[in-house]
C-alpha angles and dihedrals in degrees: 000000000000130000123320093273099054141035132198121246124194114213124193110166139025092356092064120109112284093012126121098266099034088115086080091064102041094099093053130080116250103225096184141000127200092039127140145200132197109268149091130257127217134193117220094180092262130114091267138046133237125232132208126183113252122165093210103057137050132232118198126215149119134287123226135188110227128184110248092235090057098051088090088063090058090043091057092045090052092047091245124145116180092227096033122119100193099046117152087221136016122214114236136174115240140168114258119206139204122162104303096344130094135183136183111236144161119253132180112240127193114264097179112074093197088068091065095091111136122017116231098221094188090069088223125097091200094051090046093050091048090051091048093050091053090055090062094066 
């Protein structure tokens, strides 16, 4: 992670810059853009995607430094309770990659299989949303 006062959080959907829930990240430092983890994204026809870990595909996103005492704010936003059994997401630690750099970071992973409806083959929520918006015209 980082030092004892902060952790790194990988975001890949509505928390990305210029996305609908980015306001949640504006007080945190973006450590790196154009980073990726191993995983797969899914669209459930909501305003945000769902992620599962998959060692054969990449998911692209951004990396933020978050104060330890504020991780619970993101947990609540992501419907994650550390002792919860029916969480929408679970928080996991993953390796984040960019070129020759790696970091250890938290990421929110889907915990409700029924939300895994349509795979986002691009591995990028932003690219997928841009493609979807072009279909409307």
